[in-house]
C-alpha distance (Angstrom), angle and dihedral (degrees) to the residues before:
residue distance angle dihedral
X1 . . .
X2 3.81 . .
X3 3.77 90.1 .
X4 3.81 90.8 51.4
X5 3.82 91.6 49.1
X6 3.80 91.0 50.8
X7 3.80 91.0 50.2
X8 3.77 93.2 50.0
X9 3.79 91.7 47.4
X10 3.80 92.6 48.5
X11 3.78 92.6 50.1
X12 3.78 90.9 46.7
X13 3.80 91.9 54.3
X14 3.81 92.0 46.7
X15 3.79 93.4 50.0
X16 3.80 91.1 45.6
X17 3.77 93.1 52.3
X18 3.80 92.6 45.7
X19 3.78 93.7 45.8
X20 3.79 94.1 50.2
X21 3.84 99.8 45.6
X22 3.81 106.2 137.0
X23 3.80 114.9 -99.5
X24 3.84 119.5 -160.7
X25 3.79 129.7 -175.8
X26 3.79 134.2 -177.4
X27 3.78 115.8 -130.0
X28 3.81 110.4 -135.6
X29 3.81 121.1 169.2
X30 3.80 89.2 -10.7
X31 3.80 91.6 -57.2
X32 3.80 129.0 111.4
X33 3.79 110.1 -122.8
X34 3.78 129.9 -173.5
X35 3.81 99.0 -171.0
X36 3.80 133.5 43.8
X37 3.80 122.9 177.1
X38 3.80 125.6 -166.9
X39 3.79 121.8 -165.9
X40 3.80 114.7 -133.4
X41 3.79 113.5 -137.3
X42 3.80 117.5 -115.6
X43 3.80 102.6 -83.5
X44 3.81 125.4 -162.4
X45 3.78 115.1 179.8
X46 3.82 129.7 -179.2
X47 3.78 116.0 -93.9
X48 3.80 86.2 -129.2
X49 3.83 93.4 59.0
X50 3.79 110.7 127.6
X51 3.78 120.0 -106.9
X52 3.78 109.8 -106.5
X53 3.81 94.2 35.0
X54 3.81 115.4 130.2
X55 3.81 109.4 -117.0
X56 3.80 99.5 177.6
X57 3.82 138.5 19.1
X58 3.76 129.7 -172.1
X59 3.76 125.1 -141.2
X60 3.79 116.7 -86.4
X61 3.78 104.8 -94.8
X62 3.79 118.8 -152.2
X63 3.77 108.8 -163.3
X64 3.77 130.4 178.0
X65 3.80 107.6 -138.6
X66 3.78 130.0 -163.3
X67 3.79 123.4 -169.9
X68 3.80 132.2 -172.9
X69 3.83 143.9 158.7
X70 3.81 92.2 65.8
X71 3.79 111.3 170.7
X72 3.82 90.3 -161.2
X73 3.78 136.4 13.9
X74 3.79 101.3 -79.1
X75 3.78 149.1 148.8
X76 3.79 124.9 -115.3
X77 3.79 116.8 -114.9
X78 3.79 139.2 -160.7
X79 3.81 108.5 -118.1
X80 3.82 111.3 -163.4
X81 3.81 121.2 -134.0
X82 3.82 99.0 -6.1
X83 3.81 111.0 -144.0
X84 3.81 91.9 -5.3
X85 3.79 120.1 122.8
X86 3.85 121.0 -140.5
X87 3.80 89.1 -113.3
X88 3.80 90.8 60.9
X89 3.82 94.8 56.4
X90 3.82 117.3 102.9
X91 3.79 113.9 -93.8
X92 3.78 118.0 -114.5
X93 3.82 95.8 21.4
X94 3.79 132.7 101.6
X95 3.80 115.9 -165.0
X96 3.76 123.5 -152.3
X97 3.76 145.3 163.5
X98 3.77 135.9 -140.1
X99 3.79 112.7 -137.2
X100 3.81 124.4 168.6
X101 3.84 86.4 -4.3
X102 3.82 91.3 -61.7
X103 3.81 120.3 122.1
X104 3.79 115.3 -134.5
X105 3.79 120.5 -171.4
X106 3.79 101.6 -150.4
X107 3.77 120.6 -124.4
X108 3.79 131.1 -172.9
X109 3.78 124.4 -39.7
X110 3.81 89.6 -96.2
X111 3.81 91.6 76.5
X112 3.79 128.8 73.4
X113 3.83 139.9 -166.0
X114 3.79 120.3 -143.0
X115 3.81 119.1 -125.0
X116 3.80 128.8 -159.1
X117 3.81 92.1 -111.3
X118 3.81 111.0 111.7
X119 3.79 123.1 -170.6
X120 3.80 126.1 -168.4
X121 3.77 119.8 -143.1
X122 3.79 111.9 -82.2
X123 3.83 93.1 1.3
X124 3.78 136.7 96.6
X125 3.79 120.0 -103.9
X126 3.81 124.1 -160.7
X127 3.75 133.2 -168.0
X128 3.79 146.2 133.7
X129 3.77 132.9 -103.9
X130 3.80 125.2 -160.3
X131 3.78 106.4 -162.4
X132 3.78 136.2 171.3
X133 3.80 121.2 -173.1
X134 3.81 122.5 -150.4
X135 3.79 139.6 -178.2
X136 3.81 124.6 -143.2
X137 3.78 128.5 -163.1
X138 3.77 109.7 -114.6
X139 3.79 110.4 172.1
X140 3.79 129.1 -43.8
X141 3.80 112.4 -10.1
X142 3.78 111.1 -137.8
X143 3.75 138.3 151.7
X144 3.78 98.7 8.5
X145 3.81 116.9 -155.3
X146 3.78 127.1 -72.2
X147 3.78 114.2 -139.5
X148 3.79 131.0 2.8
X149 3.79 116.1 -28.4
X150 3.84 113.0 -151.8
X151 3.81 105.5 -134.5
X152 3.80 97.2 -176.1
X153 3.78 144.0 -12.4
X154 3.80 126.2 -152.0
X155 3.78 109.9 -128.0
X156 3.78 145.0 142.4
X157 3.77 133.8 -81.1
X158 3.81 93.1 -92.3
X159 3.80 96.1 62.5
X160 3.77 138.0 -101.2
X161 3.78 120.4 -7.5
X162 3.78 106.0 -129.9
X163 3.80 95.7 -156.4
X164 3.83 107.6 111.1
X165 3.81 115.9 -116.5
X166 3.79 94.6 8.7
X167 3.82 101.5 108.3
X168 3.79 133.3 50.2
X169 3.79 111.4 -105.1
X170 3.82 125.9 -173.1
X171 3.82 116.2 -150.6
X172 3.81 136.2 -173.4
X173 3.80 122.1 -149.2
X174 3.83 135.8 -171.6
X175 3.80 92.2 44.5
X176 3.81 90.9 140.8
X177 3.82 87.2 71.4
X178 3.80 94.7 64.7
X179 3.79 108.2 101.5
X180 3.79 144.0 146.4
X181 3.80 128.1 -110.4
X182 3.76 140.4 -177.7
X183 3.81 140.3 -160.6
X184 3.79 130.1 -148.9
X185 3.80 119.3 -156.7
X186 3.79 139.0 -155.8
X187 3.81 126.3 -158.3
X188 3.80 115.7 -150.6
X189 3.81 132.8 -169.0
X190 3.80 98.7 -5.5
X191 3.78 96.8 122.0
X192 3.79 96.0 52.6
X193 3.79 145.4 140.4
X194 3.78 111.9 -103.5
X195 3.79 130.9 -167.3
X196 3.80 110.7 -133.2
X197 3.79 124.4 -164.7
X198 3.79 111.0 -140.2
X199 3.79 105.3 -140.9
X200 3.79 142.5 120.1
X201 3.81 91.2 -81.3
X202 3.80 91.5 59.2
X203 3.78 90.3 51.2
X204 3.81 96.3 46.1
X205 3.82 106.2 31.0
X206 3.78 109.5 4.9
X207 3.81 125.9 -126.3
X208 3.80 130.5 -85.9
X209 3.78 120.8 -146.1
X210 3.79 112.6 -164.7
X211 3.81 124.2 -136.6
X212 3.77 95.7 0.7
X213 3.81 90.5 158.0
X214 3.78 145.8 -15.3
X215 3.77 145.3 -143.9
X216 3.79 121.1 -138.1
X217 3.80 129.0 -168.5
X218 3.79 132.6 -159.7
X219 3.80 117.2 -164.8
X220 3.79 133.5 -161.9
X221 2.96 145.6 -118.0
X222 3.78 89.4 43.4
X223 3.79 96.4 -159.8
X224 3.79 93.7 56.7
X225 3.81 100.0 37.0
X226 3.79 105.9 41.2
X227 3.81 113.4 116.7
X228 3.80 92.0 10.2
X229 3.81 131.2 112.4
X230 3.79 122.5 -103.6
X231 3.80 114.2 -154.6
X232 3.78 114.3 -158.1
X233 3.80 138.7 172.6
X234 3.80 118.2 -123.9
X235 3.78 120.1 -159.2
X236 3.80 141.2 149.8
X237 3.77 133.1 -120.8
X238 3.81 89.2 -159.0
X239 3.78 106.6 129.9
X240 3.81 98.2 -159.7
X241 3.80 92.3 96.3
X242 3.79 122.0 -165.1
X243 3.78 127.5 83.9
X244 3.82 102.2 -63.1
X245 3.78 142.9 60.4
X246 3.80 118.3 -138.9
X247 3.81 135.4 -115.2
X248 3.77 130.2 -162.1
X249 3.83 89.1 -96.6
X250 3.77 114.7 85.5
X251 3.81 110.6 -117.5
X252 3.82 94.1 12.6
X253 3.81 113.3 108.9
X254 3.77 138.6 160.8
X255 3.77 148.1 -152.8
X256 3.78 128.5 -152.2
X257 3.78 124.4 -130.7
X258 3.80 123.3 -156.0
X259 3.78 124.0 178.4
X260 3.80 89.7 -20.0
X261 3.82 94.3 -50.2
X262 3.80 123.5 116.0
X263 3.80 118.3 -128.4
X264 3.80 116.7 -153.0
X265 3.83 136.6 158.8
X266 3.80 88.3 -93.4
X267 3.83 90.7 76.1
X268 3.79 103.5 99.0
X269 3.80 134.0 169.2
X270 3.80 89.1 -96.5
X271 3.81 91.9 47.7
X272 3.84 106.8 31.0
X273 3.78 133.4 163.8
X274 3.85 113.4 -107.1
X275 3.82 109.5 -129.7
X276 3.81 126.6 -175.4
X277 3.80 125.4 -155.4
X278 3.79 121.7 -162.1
X279 3.79 104.5 -141.4
X280 3.78 121.5 -142.8
X281 3.79 129.8 -144.7
X282 3.81 88.5 -73.7
X283 3.82 92.6 51.7
X284 3.80 90.8 -110.1
X285 3.79 131.3 127.5
X286 3.78 140.9 168.4
X287 3.79 143.7 -168.0
X288 3.81 130.5 -164.9
X289 3.79 131.1 -129.3
X290 3.79 126.1 -136.4
X291 3.78 118.8 -159.2
X292 3.77 125.9 -142.6
X293 3.82 116.1 -160.4
X294 3.79 119.3 -151.2
X295 3.79 129.5 -168.4
X296 3.78 104.3 -145.2
X297 3.79 95.8 178.5
X298 3.82 128.1 30.0
X299 3.81 97.9 -165.9
X300 3.80 98.3 80.2
X301 3.82 118.8 122.4
X302 3.80 94.6 -137.2
X303 3.79 90.1 60.6
X304 3.79 93.5 70.1
X305 3.80 100.4 40.4
X306 3.83 99.9 77.6
X307 3.79 137.6 11.6
X308 3.79 89.0 -133.1
X309 3.78 127.0 37.0
X310 3.78 136.5 171.2
X311 3.77 122.5 -126.6
X312 3.80 129.9 -170.6
X313 3.79 116.9 -140.9
X314 3.77 113.0 -130.0
X315 3.80 115.4 -129.4
X316 3.84 111.2 -80.3
X317 3.84 89.2 -159.6
X318 3.79 95.0 -134.9
X319 3.81 121.2 -172.9
X320 3.79 134.3 -179.3
X321 3.79 133.1 -152.1
X322 3.80 130.9 -168.6
X323 3.78 116.8 -107.0
X324 3.82 109.7 167.7
X325 3.79 147.5 -40.6
X326 3.76 127.5 -121.3
């Protein structure tokens, strides 16, 4: 008889716990939903992007939530990656959410984040969540994730409710199309010999020489970067400072002009010039440089020896660094 009583009691507790597992739904367009999936845009980030940088953000989702079947008075919680093991998560990515203006990098499914939604035993609890999901770069991105990755599930204090379709789950899809890319560049014709006409215009306004050089970029992987835009930062390691680069003629200096922007020694790595390249079907692009010659001093002997002279541009020491892809 004792054995029978124990069995009945055990079964009663099990059924009670199962029956009163918290159920939470999001209310969207006046309908209760248990699953919401958001497609991540195709994302290509530079290989040089720093770890910890956010590479994608969702919209801010405001969802009305209603919960019931609480077996005890309890709060609802975000449970990260329900029924997903750490080994299944995409390599090189950290997922997180912003809730109540606090950033949470999500860990394994064994952790949880408390919401403001409180449910009394046997009653219905209602509330709202404002959530934004983000992805950070965390190492080398490879492999992605095929299918819909559950980012979080709303559930009770006791853990995940195993009843299918009973708890709101937020998924991300298209994660296999997050990848890294890179561009190499070549500078042509910048350090060149230029013919300069010595006349009043040179003395008063300077001279502009069109298409004196160019910069070309080649980006990989081709399949992901063709017909996109590569945004890069152009700067100089020239230490002369000031507003002009030098030539081999004393008092004769120059600036470079690219896409309407003036390039001077003041462009440093910490204060670069943003440059955009429209990539073709081979993931290549190019832009040309114009050169503007300035006479900074009119008392040089060479100026009055010939009506036409040649000048060699000294190396402007230009460099480029990847910024982003579009």
